[in-house]
Structure formats: structure tokens, C-alpha cells
MIMAR-576827 format. One record per residue (C-alpha): x, y, z. Coordinates in steps of 0.001 Angstrom, whole numbers. Each point is the difference from the previous one (the first is absolute). Layout:
! residues N
<site <X,Y,Z>>
...
END
This chain:
! residues 566
<site <21957,-51189,86297>>
<site <-3800,253,-111>>
<site <-1725,-1885,-2871>>
<site <-1743,2249,-2532>>
<site <-3642,-1055,388>>
<site <-885,1602,-3315>>
<site <1913,-2708,-1869>>
<site <-1129,-3179,1782>>
<site <-2684,-2228,-1565>>
<site <-3621,701,890>>
<site <-309,-3448,1573>>
<site <2651,1056,2539>>
<site <-2129,2966,1011>>
<site <-2927,-2386,446>>
<site <2192,-2212,2203>>
<site <1195,2943,2132>>
<site <-3586,1073,712>>
<site <-1297,-3542,618>>
<site <2729,-872,2485>>
<site <-322,3296,1880>>
<site <-3797,-321,174>>
<site <72,-3179,2087>>
<site <-1441,822,3454>>
<site <305,3721,-824>>
<site <-3599,756,945>>
<site <223,2569,-2842>>
<site <1588,2480,2466>>
<site <1359,3352,-1167>>
<site <3643,-1019,478>>
<site <-564,-2969,-2378>>
<site <-1646,2220,-2596>>
<site <2874,2464,181>>
<site <2633,-2753,-249>>
<site <-1447,-1494,-3192>>
<site <-1035,3308,-1590>>
<site <2737,-40,-2727>>
<site <-887,-3531,-1096>>
<site <-3737,691,312>>
<site <429,2958,-2329>>
<site <1760,-2193,-2585>>
<site <-2658,-2707,138>>
<site <-2784,2613,-118>>
<site <1516,1558,-3120>>
<site <377,-3417,-1550>>
<site <-3626,-956,639>>
<site <-1446,3516,-381>>
<site <-1665,-107,3420>>
<site <395,1682,3412>>
<site <2844,-899,2366>>
<site <-2295,-1626,2545>>
<site <-1530,-2077,-2817>>
<site <3529,-967,-1070>>
<site <797,-1175,3551>>
<site <-3178,-2097,158>>
<site <880,-1499,-3386>>
<site <3459,-1033,1237>>
<site <-1521,-1743,3026>>
<site <-2482,-1946,-2168>>
<site <2793,-757,-2509>>
<site <2104,-1578,2777>>
<site <-2883,-1902,1570>>
<site <-1037,-1433,-3390>>
<site <3144,-2141,-76>>
<site <-1644,-1986,2782>>
<site <-3652,85,-1141>>
<site <-2852,2253,-1043>>
<site <-352,2774,2596>>
<site <-3017,1122,2013>>
<site <-545,2870,2434>>
<site <1002,-2043,3053>>
<site <3304,-964,-1697>>
<site <819,3678,-512>>
<site <-970,798,3608>>
<site <2139,-2806,1413>>
<site <2952,1022,-2191>>
<site <-173,3623,1160>>
<site <-935,-961,3554>>
<site <-3068,2277,-348>>
<site <-3582,-493,1061>>
<site <-2508,-960,-2677>>
<site <-1769,3320,529>>
<site <3237,1864,-745>>
<site <538,-2000,-3191>>
<site <-3510,741,-1272>>
<site <914,3711,-91>>
<site <2237,-924,-2961>>
<site <-2713,-1836,-1961>>
<site <-670,3072,-2137>>
<site <3668,63,-1108>>
<site <-34,-3750,-631>>
<site <-3127,406,-2174>>
<site <1829,2647,-2053>>
<site <2698,-2594,-718>>
<site <-2746,-2412,-1059>>
<site <-1579,2573,-2323>>
<site <3411,698,-1549>>
<site <394,-3766,-541>>
<site <3192,23,2055>>
<site <-1448,-2621,2321>>
<site <-2979,-2294,-340>>
<site <-2763,-460,2517>>
<site <-2332,-2924,458>>
<site <-2342,-1344,2638>>
<site <1745,-3104,1205>>
<site <-2992,-1930,1304>>
<site <-2089,442,-3140>>
<site <2357,-803,-2858>>
<site <-2125,-2726,-1499>>
<site <-3411,1560,491>>
<site <1053,3596,-650>>
<site <-2050,1012,3032>>
<site <1317,3123,1783>>
<site <196,-455,3775>>
<site <-305,3001,2253>>
<site <2732,-900,2543>>
<site <3094,2184,-459>>
<site <2381,-2907,352>>
<site <-1517,-1727,-3012>>
<site <1911,2448,-2199>>
<site <3248,-1452,-1335>>
<site <2721,1781,-1964>>
<site <2716,-1031,-2405>>
<site <2461,1871,-2201>>
<site <-923,288,-3656>>
<site <2162,-2393,-2020>>
<site <994,2756,-2438>>
<site <1141,2231,2885>>
<site <1992,-2826,1560>>
<site <1808,-786,-3274>>
<site <647,3698,-656>>
<site <1659,436,3428>>
<site <2056,-3193,-240>>
<site <1245,1023,-3466>>
<site <759,3521,1317>>
<site <-1922,1769,-2753>>
<site <221,3786,30>>
<site <-3622,585,880>>
<site <-3079,-2132,397>>
<site <-2833,582,-2429>>
<site <-3162,-2080,187>>
<site <-120,-2135,-3116>>
<site <-3050,402,-2206>>
<site <-1515,-3193,-1353>>
<site <122,843,-3701>>
<site <-1762,-2759,-1859>>
<site <-121,-737,-3688>>
<site <-3560,-1178,-623>>
<site <-3203,-1338,1537>>
<site <1487,-3440,622>>
<site <2917,1508,1939>>
<site <-2567,1939,2023>>
<site <-2044,-3093,816>>
<site <3146,-1914,951>>
<site <1193,2757,2355>>
<site <-3406,379,1648>>
<site <-378,-3763,329>>
<site <3285,-146,1935>>
<site <-1290,2659,2414>>
<site <-3325,-1804,501>>
<site <1814,-3255,769>>
<site <2347,1725,2460>>
<site <-1668,-688,3351>>
<site <2313,2414,1815>>
<site <-2233,2817,-1294>>
<site <-3180,792,1823>>
<site <-3041,1143,-1963>>
<site <847,3711,202>>
<site <3642,-477,-977>>
<site <-878,-2311,-2848>>
<site <-2418,2606,-1336>>
<site <2613,2747,332>>
<site <2626,-2089,-1808>>
<site <-2310,-813,-2915>>
<site <-1287,3565,-301>>
<site <3624,1194,26>>
<site <807,-2333,-2906>>
<site <-3084,1247,-1833>>
<site <1024,3647,424>>
<site <3582,-664,-1103>>
<site <-1028,-1841,-3161>>
<site <-2703,2195,-1449>>
<site <1625,-438,-3424>>
<site <-1707,-3429,-244>>
<site <-3241,443,-2033>>
<site <-1927,-2323,2334>>
<site <623,2317,2955>>
<site <-961,3043,-2044>>
<site <-3261,-1749,-881>>
<site <-708,-809,3674>>
<site <546,3637,983>>
<site <-3100,1167,-1900>>
<site <-2273,-1841,2453>>
<site <1369,1784,3093>>
<site <-53,-3226,2014>>
<site <776,-34,3741>>
<site <3293,-1621,992>>
<site <-1479,-3295,1216>>
<site <-1946,-387,-3263>>
<site <3179,547,-2024>>
<site <1765,-2673,2042>>
<site <-2916,-2407,-410>>
<site <-247,661,-3731>>
<site <3706,-660,-530>>
<site <-283,-3196,2077>>
<site <-2954,-1146,-2141>>
<site <2063,647,-3137>>
<site <2845,-2050,1482>>
<site <-2432,-2857,714>>
<site <-1385,196,-3549>>
<site <3411,-100,-1672>>
<site <1237,-2822,2244>>
<site <-3197,-2067,-114>>
<site <-971,-2751,-2395>>
<site <-3400,1466,-766>>
<site <-1740,3369,113>>
<site <-1796,-412,3324>>
<site <1551,1508,3144>>
<site <-755,-1165,3536>>
<site <-822,3282,1764>>
<site <133,-1257,3632>>
<site <3419,-1536,-595>>
<site <1377,3265,-1377>>
<site <-1551,2022,2838>>
<site <1551,-2336,2558>>
<site <3439,751,-1470>>
<site <-501,3755,204>>
<site <-2222,1115,2849>>
<site <-935,-703,3586>>
<site <-3267,-1758,739>>
<site <-2109,3115,488>>
<site <1176,1666,-3190>>
<site <-536,-3218,-1964>>
<site <-3598,-250,1258>>
<site <-621,3670,-809>>
<site <1312,-418,-3541>>
<site <-2026,-3156,-626>>
<site <-3126,1825,1193>>
<site <751,2809,-2473>>
<site <214,-2536,-2815>>
<site <-3258,-1701,961>>
<site <-1724,3392,68>>
<site <1616,1052,-3315>>
<site <1636,2961,1754>>
<site <3684,-811,-273>>
<site <1947,2484,-2200>>
<site <1329,-2800,-2221>>
<site <-3571,-1076,-785>>
<site <-1334,3525,-336>>
<site <2722,880,-2522>>
<site <-534,-3169,-2032>>
<site <3458,-1438,641>>
<site <-1198,-3325,1401>>
<site <-3248,-1859,219>>
<site <-1356,-2711,2216>>
<site <-237,-3430,-1555>>
<site <-2242,375,-3030>>
<site <-2539,-2712,583>>
<site <-3344,-672,1535>>
<site <1895,-1301,3026>>
<site <1184,3445,1079>>
<site <2328,92,2975>>
<site <2614,2238,1539>>
<site <2677,-2675,-239>>
<site <1015,173,-3625>>
<site <1026,3013,-2069>>
<site <1042,423,-3598>>
<site <1766,2934,-1630>>
<site <-2176,1860,-2498>>
<site <988,665,-3594>>
<site <844,3559,1068>>
<site <2491,-1397,2519>>
<site <1487,-2476,-2462>>
<site <555,2821,-2488>>
<site <1691,2130,2684>>
<site <2037,-2883,1375>>
<site <1190,-1707,-3160>>
<site <-548,2646,-2683>>
<site <1660,-1196,-3218>>
<site <932,-3326,1666>>
<site <-3643,-794,767>>
<site <-618,-2327,-2941>>
<site <3332,-1765,449>>
<site <-469,-475,3727>>
<site <-3555,-1296,-149>>
<site <880,-2412,-2799>>
<site <2912,-1390,1988>>
<site <-1599,57,3434>>
<site <-552,-3498,1300>>
<site <-3427,-1134,-1098>>
<site <-2048,-2551,1893>>
<site <-1725,-875,-3293>>
<site <2215,-1442,-2717>>
<site <1004,2641,-2516>>
<site <1166,-1512,-3271>>
<site <1623,2442,-2399>>
<site <-1191,-300,-3588>>
<site <3576,18,-1299>>
<site <826,-3063,2120>>
<site <-2790,-2197,-1390>>
<site <1412,-2450,-2588>>
<site <-1848,-229,-3286>>
<site <-2031,-3128,-549>>
<site <-2145,-860,-2981>>
<site <-3582,-848,890>>
<site <-2444,-1807,-2241>>
<site <-3771,362,208>>
<site <-2680,-944,-2439>>
<site <-3068,1553,-1507>>
<site <-2073,2474,1968>>
<site <2343,-90,3025>>
<site <2990,1163,-2039>>
<site <-2088,2790,-1544>>
<site <-1211,1172,3413>>
<site <3499,-19,1529>>
<site <1481,1886,-2967>>
<site <-2698,2635,396>>
<site <750,362,3714>>
<site <3762,241,-601>>
<site <-530,2661,-2645>>
<site <-2302,1991,2305>>
<site <2634,55,2752>>
<site <2878,949,-2294>>
<site <1029,3650,-157>>
<site <-1185,2388,-1285>>
<site <-3333,-1842,-258>>
<site <-403,-440,3757>>
<site <737,3635,871>>
<site <-2529,1190,-2580>>
<site <-2593,-2476,1272>>
<site <601,1063,3609>>
<site <-316,3695,-871>>
<site <-3212,-498,-1948>>
<site <-1560,-2037,2786>>
<site <750,2789,2475>>
<site <-1267,2730,-2322>>
<site <-3182,-1901,-805>>
<site <-1041,14,3639>>
<site <335,-3767,352>>
<site <-291,-1262,3565>>
<site <3517,-1412,-237>>
<site <2937,86,-2402>>
<site <1255,-3340,1322>>
<site <652,-2973,-2226>>
<site <-1081,-3075,1965>>
<site <796,-3362,-1585>>
<site <-1230,-3383,1171>>
<site <1869,-3004,-1436>>
<site <-1813,-3189,893>>
<site <-87,-3619,-1024>>
<site <2054,-3177,3>>
<site <3290,-306,1848>>
<site <3147,-53,-2115>>
<site <-1557,1736,-3022>>
<site <2251,3069,191>>
<site <-1911,2543,2078>>
<site <2930,1016,2208>>
<site <2583,-232,-2755>>
<site <-2138,2215,-2221>>
<site <34,2700,2710>>
<site <3807,-188,169>>
<site <331,334,-3761>>
<site <-2592,2794,24>>
<site <2172,1895,2499>>
<site <3138,-587,-2073>>
<site <-1530,994,-3343>>
<site <-1740,3119,1357>>
<site <3098,964,2084>>
<site <-2041,55,3190>>
<site <1468,-1144,3302>>
<site <-2038,-2705,1699>>
<site <-1032,-31,3664>>
<site <-881,-3593,725>>
<site <-1911,-411,3245>>
<site <634,-3130,1998>>
<site <-3470,-821,1279>>
<site <1434,-1661,3124>>
<site <1354,3420,1049>>
<site <-3556,1282,244>>
<site <-913,-2502,2710>>
<site <466,648,3703>>
<site <-1173,-1792,3118>>
<site <-615,3355,1700>>
<site <-3476,1441,-242>>
<site <-138,2958,-2402>>
<site <3581,-423,-1255>>
<site <-904,-1786,-3257>>
<site <-2204,2931,-991>>
<site <2867,2394,734>>
<site <2393,-2063,-2113>>
<site <-2372,45,-2988>>
<site <-542,3744,349>>
<site <3729,590,214>>
<site <573,-1914,-3248>>
<site <-2271,2397,-1865>>
<site <1405,3062,1811>>
<site <3545,-1043,-943>>
<site <-1087,-547,-3592>>
<site <-1520,3491,-165>>
<site <3300,1493,1154>>
<site <1934,-1969,-2583>>
<site <-2410,1139,-2721>>
<site <616,3608,1040>>
<site <3775,-444,-46>>
<site <275,-2005,-3258>>
<site <304,1357,-3507>>
<site <-1656,-3162,-1330>>
<site <-2847,-1330,2141>>
<site <838,-3474,1370>>
<site <-2235,-3058,134>>
<site <-1475,-1276,3264>>
<site <-476,-3776,-84>>
<site <-1943,-2135,2466>>
<site <1153,-3433,-1137>>
<site <-2159,-3032,895>>
<site <-2376,2345,1741>>
<site <-2715,-2557,754>>
<site <419,466,3737>>
<site <-780,3719,49>>
<site <-2410,610,-2871>>
<site <-2396,-2860,670>>
<site <-3687,474,675>>
<site <-904,1911,3137>>
<site <-1526,-1956,2868>>
<site <-3529,535,1293>>
<site <503,943,3630>>
<site <-2239,-1020,2855>>
<site <114,-183,3766>>
<site <2287,-3026,-134>>
<site <2359,1354,-2644>>
<site <3687,-452,767>>
<site <2595,2749,230>>
<site <1643,-1525,-3080>>
<site <-3135,562,-2084>>
<site <-255,3578,1208>>
<site <3645,607,-895>>
<site <-422,-1494,-3470>>
<site <-3010,2215,-664>>
<site <1876,3061,1257>>
<site <2887,-786,-2340>>
<site <-2422,-407,-2888>>
<site <-1584,3375,732>>
<site <3392,1714,145>>
<site <1027,-1511,-3343>>
<site <-3277,993,-1635>>
<site <349,3559,1274>>
<site <3616,225,-1153>>
<site <-884,-1282,-3465>>
<site <-2523,2818,-257>>
<site <2667,2606,801>>
<site <3265,-1441,-1284>>
<site <1750,2016,-2711>>
<site <2108,-2669,-1609>>
<site <45,-3561,-1306>>
<site <-1178,-2864,2202>>
<site <137,-3650,-1035>>
<site <-1198,-3090,1858>>
<site <414,-3637,-984>>
<site <-2168,-2817,1340>>
<site <-720,-3638,-761>>
<site <-3308,-167,1864>>
<site <-2437,2153,-1929>>
<site <-3001,-1611,1690>>
<site <1083,1580,3307>>
<site <456,3525,-1331>>
<site <-1991,2880,1413>>
<site <-2252,1410,-2720>>
<site <849,3548,1109>>
<site <3655,-655,-912>>
<site <-1054,-1150,-3446>>
<site <-2131,3122,-509>>
<site <2997,2221,740>>
<site <2229,-1877,-2461>>
<site <288,1729,-3354>>
<site <1682,-3088,-1485>>
<site <-1112,-3511,921>>
<site <2316,-2419,-1755>>
<site <-935,-3666,123>>
<site <2801,-2551,-412>>
<site <-2512,-2748,-621>>
<site <1921,-2721,-1820>>
<site <3429,-1321,-916>>
<site <-108,1602,-3423>>
<site <-157,-1790,-3327>>
<site <2533,-2451,-1417>>
<site <1843,2735,-1916>>
<site <461,2022,3183>>
<site <1300,-3014,1934>>
<site <2355,-841,-2879>>
<site <1452,3518,187>>
<site <470,-309,3772>>
<site <1740,-3399,-311>>
<site <2251,1230,-2798>>
<site <931,3229,1806>>
<site <762,-1577,3391>>
<site <1988,-2939,-1437>>
<site <1947,2356,-2234>>
<site <762,2261,2987>>
<site <1652,-2730,2100>>
<site <1973,-1538,-2893>>
<site <1397,3240,-1461>>
<site <-1599,-781,-3337>>
<site <1040,-3667,-145>>
<site <-2720,-2324,-1287>>
<site <-1206,-2287,2812>>
<site <-3074,-1490,-1655>>
<site <-1195,-368,-3562>>
<site <-2857,2207,-1135>>
<site <-2439,-2948,-11>>
<site <959,-820,3613>>
<site <-771,3579,1051>>
<site <-3311,-210,-1857>>
<site <-755,-3184,1918>>
<site <713,1760,3333>>
<site <-2229,2868,-1102>>
<site <-2980,-2338,-83>>
<site <186,-226,3793>>
<site <-2319,2324,1915>>
<site <2682,1800,2048>>
<site <372,3556,1223>>
<site <3040,2149,-632>>
<site <1017,-414,3648>>
<site <-173,-3775,-267>>
<site <2048,26,-3195>>
<site <2588,2158,1771>>
<site <287,-2578,2787>>
<site <526,-2854,-2458>>
<site <2667,1932,-1902>>
<site <1856,681,3289>>
<site <195,-3784,511>>
<site <1363,-330,-3537>>
<site <2743,2458,950>>
<site <729,-1906,3227>>
<site <523,-3237,-1946>>
<site <2493,1817,-2236>>
<site <1926,1417,2967>>
<site <109,-3312,1923>>
<site <509,-2454,-2877>>
<site <1407,2182,-2814>>
<site <-2815,-989,-2349>>
<site <-3504,1117,-946>>
<site <-2893,-2371,829>>
<site <-1915,-1905,-2657>>
<site <-3580,753,-990>>
<site <-1291,-2911,2123>>
<site <1840,1353,3061>>
<site <-1451,3465,-587>>
<site <-3458,-1569,-327>>
<site <521,-1598,3436>>
<site <842,3434,1406>>
<site <-3236,1314,-1532>>
<site <-1993,-2812,1633>>
<site <1580,776,3364>>
<site <-857,3685,-436>>
<site <-3643,-474,-936>>
<site <-935,-3398,1417>>
<site <-369,943,3641>>
<site <-2771,2447,-867>>
<site <-2096,-2896,-1330>>
<site <477,-2179,3069>>
<site <-3025,-394,2204>>
<site <399,1458,3464>>
<site <536,-2787,2494>>
<site <-2178,-183,3040>>
<site <1650,570,3352>>
<site <-817,-2491,2757>>
<site <-459,-3724,509>>
END
């Protein structure tokens, strides 16, 4: 009894054709013999019968390896010229996404090679699974994605897949774009009528931005992932000449500094709005920041004590930066035609007198997040890099100002190294001096343009550049250790804090300690030793022991510097 071929699984039809095709030379008698199965496979794949036969051959060969033209020729026992007459049908299978094509010798560099035998073919994974599971009919699966992050993830997987050549990668990404037009980001891109390679590059830049630790994107590195050498050079030339569609449409910009290059790109505010939309503020706030972001809500409250004119000046500054006072001040400065609406504050004077701690408490009380710049991060051994790092700090701050409901504080703590007096340059001037002057000039320019709140603390006022002082609206001098009443309050508060309200010293003892000329920072150090004694020995030290701690804390400053040598 003859088997009803209408009821057998589709994979059996594939097997019948593949086995009969071996050494068949694609002769008429072979085509006639497999016609019933070819018809079934053609119906299943929605292609012609000859395309179905070619598919079955590639399907069978793929169990051994990826297939090229010579493999098909050897399998059929046909000449290479004869096989090339079927390339048009094979390309139809590629366009239908039934099989995949790539250029075997150029997987890593995505560089198409002209030799015919560089083309390799493999069965689409979805088609393979559909046939094995004997599904009723194959339908190419659309990549329906939920949101922009799904889109970036899917496109990133394609970019990383080195089996795609440049053309196939572009086709795959454009296909995903067309199938997911419901995503607002893709609708926004459509208005610019970008060419396909610009869409691919733009999506890759967005992937790099989301995955990166900062906002800068290495253009050559991204181009190397996407395009062959010639295309990469062409695109870089378009960027240098400000002709690339992404630049023309204001979606990206070259590094915004006086050290303009075609290496580094940043996404513009227009792009960030398109890319992140309502998540923009959240994302930027939580994006890894090279400069320490301290949230106002995470700063513990600490009582500070200042005396006389200093306390009055600090209270005035705090009040000016508290809402709604600051917003009104900022608006009036802008409306009055002032050169800048920035509030620049210089806190200078003795070490340990509370300059840094005041800034922390200012941030907490005014509900402003604090960006504390580590000055060491602004130094680089590479020529020109230190200037870039300084510029980037201010550029990042501008972006955070734009994305924040309450403008944050930008703090350069212990800024002596970068706001000192500029050097007079001559023929023998070192590169270090030139770099320091360049940094100074960048800072001065930024302080002219900054729309926010900048604070700098320094202990070495004699080294300050006078131009920095001129740009400072507030110049707060921490010039002494305060009066006895202030020091008494500091001693009482810090001792009370470590003892949970338990009395450690009598009032007269605290008054005696208050006679000592000590800063708040020094008092803090002594009180930490008091706490250590309690933890180690389960007791609080006596007044005489605390006095010894005070001598240790202040005595070394009075020692004469010893000479080095013999």
C-alpha cells in the first residue's frame, strides 16, 4: 500500500528531497520524482518549488556545517557555473528570511568580499524549529518589542552577531524598526527621514549611551562594530565636515569643548528626550556618575556652631539658596540682564573650621543634591586630557541642572590645586604650567556661563587667582576657631552625641576644654578617641586624658620643622 504523502510530516518531505538530490545534477527526472514533496515544502514556505528544493539541500547540509556555493555544487555534482544560475532563487529565500546569508571571510570586519564562494548560507532558526515541530505553516516571526529598552537590547544582539555582514545587519535592524513602529522613539526618528546606515548608527550610539558609565561615546569604536573600513572613514569625514545627517538634524554633537575632535560624541537634549522621554530624569539621576553625587536626603543632620560675623554670613547664604528665595533671585538676575545668574561661593580659611561640613548641611537643608568633585579625577598624565576632564565636569553639571527640579550644588572641595594663581609663561615654561593655565581659563569661562550654584573650598587663600575671587558672589572667610561660647557648644554637642545624652564631663570641665584654641575638626578627632576608649575599656576617659588627646591633636602644628640631612 502506498503511503499517503499528504499526511506525512513536513520534515519527511524535506528528507525525501534532500536524499534524492544527492548527485542528481538537478536533472529533469530528479525534479519530476520529487515534485509532490517539493509542492508540499513550497506551500509550507510560500515559495516556488525550485526554491523549496534548494532549501531542502541547504537544510541537509547545515547538519554538517554552514553551507557555501561549492558545498551545494559538490552535493548536486554540478559545476559552480550551473549552481550560480540558482543564486536568484537562493536570494529570494534570504529575503523571505527562510535562510540566512553571510560573507564567511568577513564576519568580524563586516567587509563584503566579491568572490562568489564567500557567500555562506544557513537555515533560519525559526524555520528549523517550525519544521521539526511539524507546524501547519511557517510564518516569519515579527520581533514585537515592548519599549525602547527592548529595542536597544534586540539591536545590540544583532550588532554583536558577527555572522551578519554589514548589509545583513542593516537589513535586520531596519526590519526590527519597521515591525515596531509603535515605539515612540522610532516614530520620532521617522520625522528626520534618515538613510538606513544613519538609523543603524544612531541606534548603536543610543546603545552605547545607555550601557556606558558616562555621556561620552567613542565614535571610532562604534563605527568599527558596524561598518567596513571605507564606510567608517566616509562617516568620520562627514562628522568632521558637519555633514552627517545625525549632526545636521541635531541628534548628536561632537565633543563640546575647545578640544574638538571626531572621536567623541554626545547625544543632544533632543535625543535624550526622544530616547528616554518620561524616564529621562530618572535615568540621568541613576546613570553612573564619575563625579560623586550625594543625594540631599542621604546627608545626616549635624549641628554646626559658628560665631559672630561668620554665622551671620552663612545664615544669609543658606537663606538665599533656600526655595523659593533662590528661584526668585535666579529669575530676577536673568531678567535684569545680568551677565550671569550663577551663584559662585568661595569658602576659604583655616583647615578643620567647618567649610566642607557647612556645604553638606547647606545641601541637606536646601534639599539640593551635591555633586562633589574629586580634584584628583581632574588630573591626567596625557596632554590635553586634564582640560577635557574639567570641561566634562561642567558639561555634566549643566545636564543635571536641566534634568533636576531643584538645582544641585557643584562643589570643588580643597580646590587649591586648580584655582591657584595662573603662571606667567615664557620660552622655558613647562607643559605642566601651560596645562594649569588652560584649566584656569576653562574654569573662569565656565563660571561666567554657569547657570547654577558653584562652591569651592580652599585653605590657601594666598595662592588664589584674583579672577576667581572677582567671580565669587560670596567670599566666606573661616578665619578663626570661633569664640569660647562657640567651642563650648561644639564640645557639648559632640560629647552628647557619642554618649546618647549621658554626662561624660562636668560643665566646668567642658568650659576648661573650651579655652583651648581648637577647630571643630580637631574637636571631632578628640571626641572620636573618647569613644574609642569607651569601646575598648568600657569607660569614658578623665579630663586629664582628654587634655592629652587635645595636646596630641594640636601640638604637632607647633613643632619646628626638622632639617633633613647631616
